[in-house]
Legacy VTK file of the C-alpha trace (Angstrom):
# vtk DataFile Version 3.0
C-alpha trace
ASCII
DATASET POLYDATA
POINTS 751 float
-0.161 0.004 0.075
3.010 2.229 0.848
4.337 1.968 -2.730
1.431 2.326 -4.387
0.735 5.870 -2.693
4.130 6.922 -4.019
3.156 6.222 -7.556
0.831 9.013 -7.245
2.776 12.042 -4.658
5.916 13.021 -4.881
7.999 12.587 -1.809
8.841 16.134 -1.275
8.051 18.586 1.445
4.556 19.611 2.055
4.860 22.821 1.013
6.353 22.157 -2.538
4.037 21.876 -4.780
2.561 18.278 -5.786
3.988 17.099 -9.647
5.126 14.064 -10.740
8.566 13.549 -10.883
10.306 13.125 -14.465
11.635 9.552 -14.563
15.357 8.814 -15.347
16.153 12.328 -14.347
18.559 13.814 -11.781
18.167 15.215 -8.699
15.084 14.697 -6.410
13.220 13.256 -9.283
15.719 11.308 -10.644
16.714 7.613 -10.106
17.834 8.319 -6.865
14.868 9.970 -5.770
12.751 7.969 -2.990
9.700 7.212 -5.034
10.622 6.694 -8.484
13.776 5.097 -8.147
11.837 2.199 -6.618
9.371 2.759 -9.652
12.071 2.147 -12.385
13.468 -0.570 -10.554
10.058 -2.048 -10.364
9.401 -1.645 -14.180
12.730 -3.171 -15.317
12.392 -5.882 -13.028
8.607 -6.471 -14.408
9.821 -6.197 -18.078
12.663 -8.346 -17.516
10.679 -11.358 -16.164
8.887 -10.895 -19.326
12.083 -11.142 -21.499
12.982 -7.797 -22.527
16.783 -6.959 -22.725
18.260 -3.608 -21.602
19.328 -2.049 -24.942
16.731 -3.485 -27.279
13.553 -2.630 -28.648
10.178 -3.276 -27.059
7.716 -6.252 -28.599
9.092 -10.052 -29.255
11.320 -8.861 -32.453
12.711 -6.026 -30.890
11.276 -3.856 -33.383
9.861 -1.103 -30.933
11.970 1.854 -29.196
14.279 1.735 -27.244
13.913 4.999 -25.102
10.758 6.254 -23.430
9.389 8.932 -25.485
10.513 12.270 -25.309
7.586 15.334 -25.201
8.741 18.501 -26.184
6.952 21.749 -25.266
6.006 24.649 -27.083
6.281 28.367 -25.708
3.236 29.583 -24.455
1.397 31.283 -27.367
3.088 29.659 -30.057
1.307 27.855 -33.037
2.076 24.413 -35.160
5.203 24.842 -36.958
6.701 27.811 -34.998
8.828 25.523 -33.363
10.799 22.086 -34.455
8.742 19.303 -32.480
10.616 16.430 -33.785
12.703 15.202 -30.060
16.489 13.765 -30.509
14.716 11.058 -29.063
12.237 10.506 -32.310
14.930 11.109 -34.802
16.726 8.255 -33.382
14.155 5.995 -33.687
13.685 6.994 -36.698
17.216 6.576 -38.178
17.327 2.939 -36.038
13.675 1.790 -37.802
15.554 3.448 -41.474
18.903 1.084 -40.972
16.899 -1.922 -39.848
14.960 -1.105 -43.274
18.058 -1.133 -45.318
17.427 2.723 -45.753
19.540 6.573 -45.975
18.002 8.411 -42.786
18.019 12.206 -44.055
16.615 14.300 -41.366
14.920 17.566 -41.917
17.583 19.639 -40.650
20.253 18.576 -43.392
17.349 18.548 -46.120
16.866 22.374 -45.447
20.639 22.733 -45.351
20.996 21.084 -48.604
18.068 22.923 -49.763
19.486 26.227 -49.182
22.936 25.699 -50.706
21.156 25.054 -53.935
19.282 28.050 -53.522
22.481 29.971 -52.859
23.964 28.514 -55.991
21.219 29.338 -58.811
21.108 32.724 -57.218
24.864 32.982 -58.047
25.104 30.938 -61.294
21.408 32.264 -63.356
22.015 35.814 -62.290
21.659 37.864 -65.322
24.428 40.741 -66.117
22.678 43.935 -65.424
19.668 42.517 -64.977
19.192 44.775 -61.843
18.044 41.595 -59.579
19.971 42.007 -56.296
21.234 38.556 -54.590
22.365 37.693 -50.989
26.006 38.426 -49.921
26.689 41.183 -53.229
26.904 40.923 -56.880
29.360 39.492 -58.856
31.553 41.587 -61.053
30.824 41.305 -64.645
33.816 39.748 -66.468
34.829 41.893 -69.648
34.939 40.816 -73.127
37.408 41.990 -75.020
37.322 41.376 -79.773
40.000 40.702 -81.678
40.185 42.241 -85.440
39.625 38.544 -86.391
35.778 38.842 -84.661
34.855 41.986 -85.756
35.476 40.814 -89.228
33.636 37.405 -88.848
30.699 39.392 -87.044
29.877 41.018 -90.264
30.842 39.465 -93.468
31.400 41.497 -96.768
31.160 44.587 -94.306
34.716 46.227 -95.557
36.170 47.875 -92.098
39.224 50.736 -92.636
41.883 50.193 -90.764
41.845 53.247 -89.076
38.953 52.120 -87.091
40.631 49.081 -86.642
43.462 50.710 -85.299
41.346 51.559 -81.911
40.999 47.622 -80.836
42.717 46.853 -77.752
44.645 43.516 -77.794
44.511 42.141 -74.315
46.044 39.034 -74.683
49.052 40.149 -72.769
50.536 41.205 -69.546
50.100 44.755 -70.635
47.036 46.102 -72.283
48.175 47.301 -75.589
46.739 49.032 -78.741
46.455 47.532 -82.386
47.940 49.401 -85.202
47.105 49.121 -88.600
50.450 47.199 -89.586
49.795 43.506 -90.225
48.260 42.931 -87.110
51.288 44.299 -84.830
50.634 45.182 -81.202
52.623 48.086 -79.800
52.608 49.716 -76.773
51.475 53.121 -76.602
52.255 55.438 -74.000
48.941 57.149 -73.995
46.855 57.831 -71.073
43.600 55.820 -70.973
41.681 59.662 -70.169
43.390 61.452 -72.971
41.828 62.816 -76.132
42.750 59.741 -78.580
41.558 56.890 -75.870
38.380 58.989 -76.154
38.534 58.984 -80.548
39.051 54.958 -80.285
36.319 54.590 -78.123
34.086 56.682 -80.565
35.293 54.552 -83.620
34.659 51.537 -81.431
31.159 52.573 -80.815
30.702 53.420 -84.368
31.706 50.317 -85.648
29.404 47.930 -82.944
26.680 50.398 -84.613
27.845 49.642 -88.219
27.662 45.973 -87.670
24.256 45.818 -86.290
23.648 48.350 -89.391
25.209 45.415 -91.736
23.044 43.113 -90.284
20.267 44.862 -90.508
20.685 45.053 -93.875
21.820 41.414 -94.665
18.364 40.232 -93.168
16.673 42.408 -95.800
18.897 41.230 -98.334
17.674 37.567 -97.529
14.084 38.656 -97.447
14.192 40.498 -100.527
15.663 37.552 -102.544
13.026 35.086 -101.009
10.395 37.825 -101.947
11.991 37.517 -105.981
12.274 33.788 -105.457
8.519 33.690 -105.163
7.279 35.937 -107.144
9.718 34.528 -110.477
7.647 31.198 -108.883
4.616 33.054 -109.413
5.252 34.098 -112.718
6.374 31.399 -114.341
2.952 29.355 -113.121
1.240 32.447 -114.938
3.650 31.839 -117.782
2.338 28.144 -117.688
-0.865 28.929 -116.858
-1.218 31.354 -120.139
0.872 28.479 -122.257
-1.925 25.610 -121.241
-4.451 28.233 -121.725
-3.123 29.295 -125.253
-2.794 25.552 -126.210
-6.372 25.040 -125.163
-7.796 28.090 -127.258
-5.634 26.646 -130.372
-7.423 23.034 -129.295
-10.847 24.358 -129.293
-10.182 26.274 -132.189
-9.002 22.894 -133.920
-12.254 21.524 -133.231
-13.923 24.107 -134.693
-12.562 23.666 -137.782
-13.059 19.667 -137.260
-16.809 20.284 -136.837
-16.765 22.565 -140.183
-15.166 19.452 -142.049
-13.937 19.789 -145.614
-16.289 20.963 -148.818
-16.460 17.800 -149.864
-17.097 15.508 -146.454
-20.504 13.699 -145.754
-21.611 14.025 -141.986
-20.031 10.631 -141.119
-16.895 11.743 -142.546
-16.817 14.889 -140.110
-18.286 12.941 -137.445
-15.324 10.649 -137.307
-13.131 13.730 -137.858
-14.179 15.447 -134.963
-14.302 12.284 -132.107
-10.758 12.063 -133.113
-10.036 15.902 -131.920
-12.263 15.274 -128.722
-10.551 12.283 -128.117
-7.182 14.118 -128.249
-8.331 17.789 -126.763
-9.577 14.715 -123.615
-6.277 13.252 -123.101
-4.083 16.372 -123.302
-6.085 19.224 -121.698
-7.355 16.213 -118.817
-7.012 18.356 -115.713
-8.403 21.313 -117.526
-11.834 20.481 -118.832
-13.962 21.472 -115.841
-11.466 24.397 -114.778
-11.682 25.876 -118.959
-14.996 24.674 -119.326
-13.966 22.102 -122.097
-17.451 20.711 -121.985
-18.780 23.466 -122.853
-16.794 24.103 -126.004
-17.143 20.124 -127.016
-20.615 20.444 -126.920
-21.047 23.457 -128.893
-18.573 21.529 -131.649
-20.609 18.445 -131.832
-23.757 19.333 -131.388
-24.966 20.434 -135.094
-23.394 17.429 -136.271
-24.868 15.243 -133.881
-27.969 16.654 -134.950
-27.383 15.575 -138.511
-26.528 11.948 -137.558
-29.856 11.350 -135.535
-31.720 12.948 -138.372
-30.308 9.996 -140.740
-30.460 7.529 -138.388
-32.742 4.382 -138.291
-33.007 3.697 -134.501
-34.451 -0.077 -134.995
-32.247 -0.941 -137.634
-28.839 0.491 -136.220
-29.385 0.420 -132.655
-26.065 1.178 -131.065
-25.050 4.187 -133.811
-23.078 6.599 -132.237
-22.859 4.969 -129.204
-19.037 3.490 -129.040
-17.933 7.276 -130.044
-19.711 9.215 -127.688
-18.496 6.287 -124.916
-14.746 7.222 -126.017
-15.552 11.424 -125.172
-17.415 10.707 -122.353
-15.089 12.290 -119.581
-15.134 15.353 -121.919
-18.850 15.482 -122.076
-19.157 15.169 -118.742
-20.807 12.114 -118.100
-18.460 11.436 -115.230
-20.354 13.526 -112.493
-22.750 11.501 -110.581
-26.040 13.449 -110.477
-28.999 12.397 -109.276
-33.094 13.041 -110.424
-35.073 14.455 -107.684
-38.742 13.222 -107.887
-41.359 15.232 -106.452
-41.224 13.960 -102.903
-37.776 15.493 -102.810
-36.292 11.786 -103.267
-35.590 9.362 -106.137
-36.394 6.094 -105.761
-35.161 4.264 -108.188
-32.452 1.214 -108.976
-29.172 1.318 -108.942
-27.842 3.240 -112.096
-31.873 4.564 -112.636
-31.184 7.516 -110.212
-27.756 9.147 -108.446
-27.411 10.365 -105.480
-26.369 14.329 -106.169
-28.929 17.278 -106.931
-28.069 19.333 -109.416
-29.904 22.734 -109.707
-29.699 23.209 -113.804
-29.574 20.783 -116.788
-25.962 20.673 -118.572
-25.431 21.623 -122.086
-24.588 17.405 -122.912
-28.112 16.915 -121.297
-30.071 19.800 -123.314
-28.444 18.647 -126.410
-29.922 14.898 -126.216
-33.135 15.925 -124.445
-33.774 17.996 -127.800
-32.043 16.463 -130.429
-32.247 12.825 -129.385
-35.674 11.702 -127.568
-37.728 13.622 -130.031
-36.141 11.153 -132.277
-36.953 7.964 -130.061
-40.374 9.372 -129.184
-41.093 8.965 -133.230
-39.414 5.844 -133.189
-41.794 4.316 -130.171
-44.678 5.873 -131.261
-44.528 3.575 -134.756
-42.590 0.728 -132.881
-44.405 -2.512 -132.826
-44.333 -4.473 -129.254
-43.620 -7.706 -131.169
-40.462 -6.385 -131.974
-38.651 -5.594 -128.782
-35.476 -7.170 -129.555
-33.969 -3.688 -131.269
-35.828 -1.422 -128.946
-34.184 -3.501 -125.886
-31.011 -3.368 -127.483
-30.769 -0.032 -128.243
-32.116 1.163 -124.820
-29.236 -1.282 -123.228
-26.661 0.147 -125.247
-27.307 4.051 -124.658
-28.357 3.721 -120.950
-24.734 4.686 -120.105
-24.519 7.666 -122.060
-28.482 8.754 -120.865
-29.121 11.746 -118.032
-31.118 9.676 -115.363
-34.114 12.079 -116.080
-33.981 11.340 -119.907
-33.852 7.613 -119.329
-36.863 7.442 -116.820
-38.445 9.890 -119.418
-37.992 7.097 -122.274
-38.578 4.321 -120.090
-41.898 5.237 -117.993
-43.211 7.721 -120.916
-42.368 6.141 -124.028
-41.791 2.574 -123.540
-44.104 1.784 -120.540
-46.900 3.475 -122.078
-46.562 1.921 -125.039
-46.685 -1.466 -123.396
-49.783 -0.636 -121.351
-51.423 0.323 -124.606
-50.845 -2.788 -126.539
-52.099 -4.793 -123.183
-55.430 -2.649 -123.643
-55.277 -4.149 -126.849
-54.590 -7.909 -126.015
-57.509 -10.253 -126.711
-57.015 -13.794 -126.258
-60.104 -15.275 -127.904
-60.837 -17.127 -130.894
-57.974 -15.914 -133.546
-59.641 -15.312 -136.942
-58.797 -17.380 -139.878
-57.068 -14.160 -141.758
-54.936 -13.757 -139.066
-51.821 -16.261 -140.076
-49.113 -14.298 -138.191
-49.279 -13.184 -134.293
-50.284 -9.788 -133.694
-50.614 -7.921 -130.225
-54.278 -8.828 -129.753
-53.662 -12.482 -129.991
-50.210 -12.736 -128.624
-49.446 -13.713 -124.954
-48.293 -11.042 -122.881
-45.778 -12.357 -121.254
-43.571 -12.492 -124.427
-43.319 -8.963 -125.127
-43.219 -7.886 -121.498
-41.240 -9.876 -119.939
-37.890 -8.795 -122.026
-38.285 -4.977 -120.421
-38.276 -6.247 -116.848
-34.630 -5.503 -116.464
-35.155 -2.162 -117.656
-38.603 -0.996 -115.422
-37.626 0.885 -112.395
-39.001 -1.206 -108.971
-42.336 0.711 -108.512
-43.167 -0.227 -111.994
-43.190 -3.701 -111.037
-45.218 -3.490 -107.649
-48.533 -5.310 -108.310
-49.508 -3.935 -104.983
-49.005 -0.339 -105.886
-51.769 2.196 -106.849
-50.124 2.427 -110.232
-47.284 0.333 -112.603
-47.064 -1.385 -115.351
-47.896 -5.171 -113.399
-50.843 -3.409 -111.688
-52.589 -2.746 -115.770
-51.529 -6.132 -116.277
-53.435 -7.845 -113.163
-56.183 -5.501 -114.130
-56.073 -6.798 -117.936
-55.826 -10.419 -116.239
-59.063 -10.100 -114.449
-60.804 -8.249 -117.331
-59.949 -10.772 -119.877
-60.932 -13.912 -117.374
-64.041 -12.689 -116.883
-65.111 -13.031 -120.643
-63.574 -15.867 -121.076
-65.188 -19.215 -122.178
-63.441 -21.755 -120.205
-65.170 -24.478 -122.790
-62.597 -22.903 -125.124
-60.062 -24.271 -123.360
-57.273 -23.077 -121.061
-55.734 -19.732 -121.337
-52.405 -19.636 -122.373
-49.395 -17.629 -120.570
-51.490 -17.133 -117.667
-48.847 -19.159 -115.264
-45.817 -17.204 -116.534
-46.708 -14.415 -114.327
-46.777 -16.184 -111.420
-42.860 -15.225 -110.590
-44.390 -11.955 -110.865
-48.018 -11.815 -109.401
-47.068 -14.473 -106.843
-50.222 -14.893 -104.358
-51.702 -11.689 -106.207
-52.350 -14.452 -109.073
-54.049 -17.005 -106.598
-56.674 -13.896 -105.875
-57.366 -12.944 -109.304
-57.704 -17.450 -110.253
-60.147 -17.417 -107.116
-62.172 -14.570 -107.647
-62.590 -14.484 -111.740
-61.885 -17.783 -112.745
-63.039 -20.186 -109.665
-66.931 -18.948 -110.292
-66.715 -19.859 -114.209
-65.456 -23.400 -113.479
-68.420 -24.089 -110.563
-71.278 -22.620 -112.702
-69.877 -24.824 -115.869
-69.440 -27.469 -113.659
-73.436 -27.092 -112.153
-74.541 -26.602 -115.128
-72.763 -28.860 -117.840
-71.833 -32.004 -115.908
-73.910 -34.424 -114.785
-73.733 -38.226 -113.687
-74.952 -40.952 -115.818
-73.555 -44.832 -115.292
-75.566 -45.772 -118.567
-74.219 -42.782 -121.212
-71.242 -40.942 -118.787
-69.976 -37.312 -120.599
-66.537 -36.372 -119.151
-65.920 -33.553 -121.362
-67.181 -30.609 -118.115
-65.234 -32.455 -115.729
-61.786 -32.940 -117.997
-62.338 -29.291 -118.708
-62.325 -28.369 -115.068
-59.568 -30.542 -114.502
-58.048 -28.712 -117.384
-56.959 -25.823 -114.984
-55.798 -27.625 -112.105
-52.182 -26.407 -112.462
-53.783 -22.641 -111.909
-55.193 -23.216 -108.398
-53.355 -25.159 -105.204
-54.997 -28.924 -104.409
-56.964 -27.229 -101.756
-58.929 -25.224 -104.022
-59.313 -27.662 -106.624
-60.701 -30.046 -103.526
-63.004 -28.068 -102.529
-64.597 -27.221 -106.175
-64.974 -30.882 -106.626
-66.238 -31.604 -103.340
-69.257 -28.685 -103.316
-69.834 -29.635 -107.292
-68.706 -32.891 -107.983
-70.079 -34.854 -105.262
-72.573 -34.062 -104.504
-74.140 -35.080 -108.138
-71.964 -38.384 -107.699
-73.486 -39.727 -104.157
-77.144 -38.475 -105.324
-76.350 -40.687 -108.308
-75.054 -43.634 -106.442
-77.893 -43.686 -103.854
-80.152 -43.711 -106.731
-78.667 -46.866 -108.246
-78.503 -48.597 -104.958
-81.922 -47.872 -103.628
-83.238 -49.826 -106.784
-84.230 -53.616 -107.355
-82.032 -54.413 -109.947
-78.767 -52.925 -108.286
-75.869 -55.094 -108.889
-73.198 -54.408 -106.438
-70.291 -55.756 -109.003
-71.564 -53.446 -111.336
-71.514 -50.547 -108.545
-68.646 -51.612 -107.241
-66.622 -51.372 -110.432
-67.951 -48.087 -111.197
-66.824 -46.710 -108.105
-63.381 -47.926 -109.207
-63.656 -46.401 -112.246
-64.806 -42.927 -111.076
-61.813 -42.797 -108.656
-59.494 -43.429 -111.301
-60.852 -40.398 -113.285
-59.845 -38.003 -110.540
-55.919 -37.155 -110.623
-54.226 -38.784 -107.382
-53.197 -35.334 -106.089
-56.786 -34.664 -105.775
-57.497 -38.520 -104.575
-54.738 -37.974 -101.968
-56.833 -34.665 -100.293
-58.178 -35.221 -97.133
-61.833 -33.653 -98.209
-61.789 -35.924 -101.611
-60.805 -38.844 -99.414
-63.946 -38.208 -97.304
-65.663 -37.784 -100.393
-64.615 -41.451 -101.441
-65.405 -42.907 -98.038
-68.845 -41.174 -97.831
-69.785 -43.111 -100.801
-67.796 -46.629 -99.663
-69.842 -45.933 -96.385
-73.098 -45.847 -98.803
-72.177 -48.938 -100.351
-71.697 -51.101 -97.296
-74.400 -50.146 -95.507
-76.970 -50.934 -98.637
-75.010 -54.477 -98.380
-76.445 -54.676 -94.481
-79.437 -54.002 -95.671
-79.891 -56.320 -98.398
-78.536 -59.001 -96.076
-81.224 -58.219 -92.969
-83.933 -58.364 -95.696
-84.932 -54.413 -95.667
-85.775 -52.940 -98.872
-83.255 -50.617 -100.009
-85.820 -47.699 -100.425
-84.228 -47.450 -97.036
-80.912 -46.379 -97.590
-80.433 -42.795 -96.274
-79.611 -40.292 -98.813
-76.384 -38.478 -98.613
-76.111 -34.957 -96.512
-76.207 -31.378 -98.628
-72.769 -30.436 -99.985
-71.203 -27.312 -98.599
-73.001 -23.757 -99.140
-72.767 -22.599 -102.765
-71.062 -20.968 -104.179
-67.230 -21.749 -102.763
-65.842 -18.903 -104.623
-66.500 -16.273 -101.990
-65.901 -18.589 -99.098
-62.234 -19.242 -100.227
-61.683 -15.644 -101.298
-62.328 -14.762 -97.923
-59.696 -17.048 -96.715
-57.188 -16.148 -98.979
-57.528 -12.234 -98.392
-57.073 -13.082 -94.568
-54.815 -15.062 -95.106
-53.171 -12.494 -96.900
-53.612 -9.893 -94.533
-52.026 -11.056 -91.991
-48.924 -12.512 -93.580
-48.030 -9.883 -96.254
-50.644 -7.126 -95.583
-49.995 -6.742 -91.500
-51.983 -3.745 -90.170
-50.437 -0.336 -90.165
-50.256 1.894 -87.068
-52.823 3.962 -86.133
-50.597 6.889 -86.925
-49.829 6.302 -90.017
-53.482 5.600 -91.323
-54.074 9.114 -90.019
-51.477 10.440 -91.893
-52.577 9.174 -95.063
-56.013 10.663 -94.251
-54.655 13.956 -93.366
-53.330 14.175 -96.655
-56.577 13.036 -98.445
-58.285 15.440 -96.550
-56.162 18.422 -97.452
-56.068 17.441 -100.895
-59.910 17.128 -100.841
-59.885 21.218 -99.192
-57.477 22.194 -102.625
-59.968 20.463 -104.697
-63.674 21.890 -102.831
-64.460 18.428 -102.037
-65.409 17.188 -98.914
-64.436 13.956 -97.174
-67.291 12.698 -95.029
-67.133 9.878 -92.889
-69.912 7.692 -92.942
-69.602 5.635 -89.717
-69.817 2.480 -91.447
-66.736 -0.152 -92.359
-65.896 -2.380 -95.254
-67.454 -5.669 -95.085
-64.269 -7.812 -96.008
-61.426 -5.580 -94.103
-63.186 -3.676 -91.287
-62.218 -0.215 -92.591
-63.830 2.671 -91.886
-65.962 4.107 -94.859
-65.963 7.930 -96.321
-67.635 9.585 -98.796
-65.703 12.062 -101.244
-68.144 14.597 -102.811
-68.547 18.075 -104.007
-72.111 18.650 -102.601
-72.096 21.107 -99.753
-74.820 18.844 -97.637
-72.650 15.741 -98.419
-74.778 13.509 -100.424
-73.675 12.082 -103.456
-70.110 11.551 -104.371
-68.153 8.428 -104.226
-67.724 5.320 -101.180
-64.441 5.084 -100.663
-62.086 3.477 -97.717
-58.344 4.161 -97.184
-55.673 0.555 -97.118
-52.187 1.704 -96.833
-51.605 4.656 -98.511
-54.292 3.495 -101.502
-58.007 4.778 -101.894
-60.043 2.592 -102.979
-63.852 3.785 -104.737
-66.492 2.145 -104.894
-67.054 0.781 -108.386
-70.302 1.560 -110.603
-72.872 -0.904 -111.151
-72.095 -3.179 -108.042
-71.174 -1.274 -104.835
-69.512 -4.887 -103.557
-66.658 -4.318 -105.207
-63.966 -1.429 -104.581
-61.597 -0.119 -106.707
-58.157 1.556 -106.636
-58.105 4.950 -107.427
-55.510 7.575 -107.402
-55.753 11.216 -105.760
-56.592 12.969 -109.491
-59.138 13.933 -112.190
-60.929 10.844 -111.875
-61.444 11.061 -108.465
-62.779 14.720 -108.814
-65.395 13.504 -111.558
-66.406 10.727 -109.374
-66.629 12.619 -106.373
-69.058 15.318 -108.491
-71.269 12.585 -110.018
-69.989 12.479 -113.327
LINES 1 752
751 0 1 2 3 4 5 6 7 8 9 10 11 12 13 14 15 16 17 18 19 20 21 22 23 24 25 26 27 28 29 30 31 32 33 34 35 36 37 38 39 40 41 42 43 44 45 46 47 48 49 50 51 52 53 54 55 56 57 58 59 60 61 62 63 64 65 66 67 68 69 70 71 72 73 74 75 76 77 78 79 80 81 82 83 84 85 86 87 88 89 90 91 92 93 94 95 96 97 98 99 100 101 102 103 104 105 106 107 108 109 110 111 112 113 114 115 116 117 118 119 120 121 122 123 124 125 126 127 128 129 130 131 132 133 134 135 136 137 138 139 140 141 142 143 144 145 146 147 148 149 150 151 152 153 154 155 156 157 158 159 160 161 162 163 164 165 166 167 168 169 170 171 172 173 174 175 176 177 178 179 180 181 182 183 184 185 186 187 188 189 190 191 192 193 194 195 196 197 198 199 200 201 202 203 204 205 206 207 208 209 210 211 212 213 214 215 216 217 218 219 220 221 222 223 224 225 226 227 228 229 230 231 232 233 234 235 236 237 238 239 240 241 242 243 244 245 246 247 248 249 250 251 252 253 254 255 256 257 258 259 260 261 262 263 264 265 266 267 268 269 270 271 272 273 274 275 276 277 278 279 280 281 282 283 284 285 286 287 288 289 290 291 292 293 294 295 296 297 298 299 300 301 302 303 304 305 306 307 308 309 310 311 312 313 314 315 316 317 318 319 320 321 322 323 324 325 326 327 328 329 330 331 332 333 334 335 336 337 338 339 340 341 342 343 344 345 346 347 348 349 350 351 352 353 354 355 356 357 358 359 360 361 362 363 364 365 366 367 368 369 370 371 372 373 374 375 376 377 378 379 380 381 382 383 384 385 386 387 388 389 390 391 392 393 394 395 396 397 398 399 400 401 402 403 404 405 406 407 408 409 410 411 412 413 414 415 416 417 418 419 420 421 422 423 424 425 426 427 428 429 430 431 432 433 434 435 436 437 438 439 440 441 442 443 444 445 446 447 448 449 450 451 452 453 454 455 456 457 458 459 460 461 462 463 464 465 466 467 468 469 470 471 472 473 474 475 476 477 478 479 480 481 482 483 484 485 486 487 488 489 490 491 492 493 494 495 496 497 498 499 500 501 502 503 504 505 506 507 508 509 510 511 512 513 514 515 516 517 518 519 520 521 522 523 524 525 526 527 528 529 530 531 532 533 534 535 536 537 538 539 540 541 542 543 544 545 546 547 548 549 550 551 552 553 554 555 556 557 558 559 560 561 562 563 564 565 566 567 568 569 570 571 572 573 574 575 576 577 578 579 580 581 582 583 584 585 586 587 588 589 590 591 592 593 594 595 596 597 598 599 600 601 602 603 604 605 606 607 608 609 610 611 612 613 614 615 616 617 618 619 620 621 622 623 624 625 626 627 628 629 630 631 632 633 634 635 636 637 638 639 640 641 642 643 644 645 646 647 648 649 650 651 652 653 654 655 656 657 658 659 660 661 662 663 664 665 666 667 668 669 670 671 672 673 674 675 676 677 678 679 680 681 682 683 684 685 686 687 688 689 690 691 692 693 694 695 696 697 698 699 700 701 702 703 704 705 706 707 708 709 710 711 712 713 714 715 716 717 718 719 720 721 722 723 724 725 726 727 728 729 730 731 732 733 734 735 736 737 738 739 740 741 742 743 744 745 746 747 748 749 750
């Protein structure tokens, strides 16, 4: 208990301050003091028991501190950093730890000394002379530099310095200051005092010499600049001279073109043309870089146009379709045909195939385009007007040969306005009904359309070959096929050439057959076919089966189920119900009829079910015979499917087409087209009135387009995609596509 009390109180007099003693210090608080010494001995004993050895650091490996931590007090009122707070004990411990790691310990005071030395060196060595900057410890005196005569002459090469001025240069190479004389660079001592009048004159001469040297340097720099300017001007003069020479050569070439175009007095147009093309080709080769810069294309067209007009006037396009093409291809660069320009359509874009349209707008036609448009195109317009569409080879050869030479808008006018319109006119003339005997050769009226339309397919733009578009060649083909099938007598046989259109019309051809041919076949079977075991006439059935390739198996099977099997089952029932029925003959008759139907149709499930009905009827008749029941008790066959079947099949095809090829358009797209139609009606003083009714097949809302203010009359239409479908005159169940044009205006006005 006594030792514990000594740990907390200093064993001094009662009047002294009660402060803790310093551990390890001298005096009363030292090791020899009462409580402090006992505490140090006690601590050492306890640490020795724990394995600590005196002189080593704390911890199992001795990596801790060796001496107790020392505390350094700041003076009163001093802040952080006012004094160096690292104690000697801390520095010693840091040094020992660095040595243990194999590093060199640098204390902060040593670092500061090194930094001061570096700053001092920089301030002494980096100070510019005469800078006016003061440095600690005084300023260094600037070392005087001396120039020799050789230095002066080297500083101003080309400057003629008088020898009298060189005599004032001081020679400081010896132990005495000497003046340079004008005699061969000999150094002779002078007895003149440094402040004499001669010395002042020498100093003035030196200053003037230095000024002359500086001025000489400026003159030399101006000389270099002037020489550079002279070289640049000379280069420009040479370039201008070359440009003038090149322009003179161009002028001479253009003059030669004029002379070549004029030709000799006895030259015909062919000879003059050959000479002119040779001259143009020479100009194109020699002045290829100047074609656009000097406007050589305009000069070439000016020389070419008169001869081109003569040659085209003498030309028979269908007899020599490739005339002039090879010559024009030789000078196509000079004519400006290598540039890529695009036809700008009414919608602001060119929706044409590759080579039919291009990607760059142009503001005006070029001279070459004007020449072709005013000279070549009228010739082709006259030729195509008198052209027979059956003789397609010469004109297709012409189009193929001239296509690289035609500007896009001229090619479009040639194909769309001339060729396609001629094909459409011939299509309306086509009438495949029985040919008159006096027609020994095929004519447009009787020739199959695919034979004279298909050769033009590679030259037509895509919109002419879209069967679902509102207009185009293929749309007219589809419309004409419908008209021909409506007036076709199926007893005349199969209409030749129909299947050739399947590759272009695809499912649209199936729709045409179902809607316009299938009802005729069904009506033919219904009116002309009878089942008569005693005298069977197969001609009506054979006529129908000849059209087998034009329909899918399922469609023709439905036709037989609706028109053939009800009559056949009824005849079978009458035969089995009679008392004179011979089942062996019935079986042979059954087998014979099954052989008359093609195997592809017999394999169909609907047809197989009908044959199964006949087999069941025969089996029931046999059962009645075995049971002794009269054959009159045999049940009659059930009625066939609803007639006519064409409408039912057509609805199924429409549903399939709508699901696969015509997905419903987004409502916003349909709404946009409706806005377009409304805007067009407003421009034409028409009204688009919603009828709050829907089309029976498509479900599209119906509208009335009318010119009447009360909203009556006009024509009923519906919108599908971007097409307006108008009600057909005389048959309100049929809707036809109609464009936003004069025809719709006339229908709206009741004309």
